[in-house]
N, C-alpha and C positions, 0 to 999 in steps of 0.2 A: 504493500500500500504506500509506503514512504517513497519507493522507487517510482511509482506511478505519479505521485505528487510532484516529484522532482522533474520527471519528464514533461508533465503538463506546464510547469513553470518555465522550463527551457523552451517548449513550444510557444508559449505565450510571449516570451522574450523575442524569439525569432519572428513571430508575427508582428510584434511592435516595430522591430527593425525594418521589416519589409514595408510596413505602412509608412514609416518615416521616409524610407527610400523612395517609395511610390510618390509621396507628396513632393519630395525634393525634385524628383525627375519631372513631375507634372509642372511644377513652378519653372524649372529650367526650360522645359519645352515651350511653355507659354512665352517666356522671355525671348527665346530664340525666334519664335514665330513673329513676335512684335518687331524684333530687330530686322527680320527678313522683310516684313511689310514696309518698314521704314526705308530700307535699302532699295526695294523695288520702286517705291514712290520717288525717292531721290534720283534714281536712274531715269525714270520717266521724265522728270523735270530737266535733267541734264540733256537728255536726248532732244527735248523740245527746244531748249536754249541753243543747242548745237545746230539744229535745223534752222532756227531763226537767224543765227549768225551766218550760216552758209548762204541763206537766201539774200541776206544783206550784202555779203561779199560779192555774190553773183550779180546783184543789181548794180553795185559800184563798178564792177568790171565792165558791165554792159554800158553804163554811162561813160566810163573812160574811153571805151572803144568808139562810142558815138562822138565824143568830143574830138578824138583823134581823127576820125573820118571827116569831121566838119572843118578841121583846121587846115 
């Protein structure tokens, strides 16, 4: 009977450790997902800014060529 009690206590301790680990991993997973969402958002913003800059540079080149042809 004493051996069974000790085994139950050991099992309970292992379950508690697993519960703690599960909570910690869930928190870490949530944090990583939030970080990933932020990075995806930042990437989209950078791509948009890059496209805008490319368009502006192309427009400037077109204007410069037009001025060169008119000169």
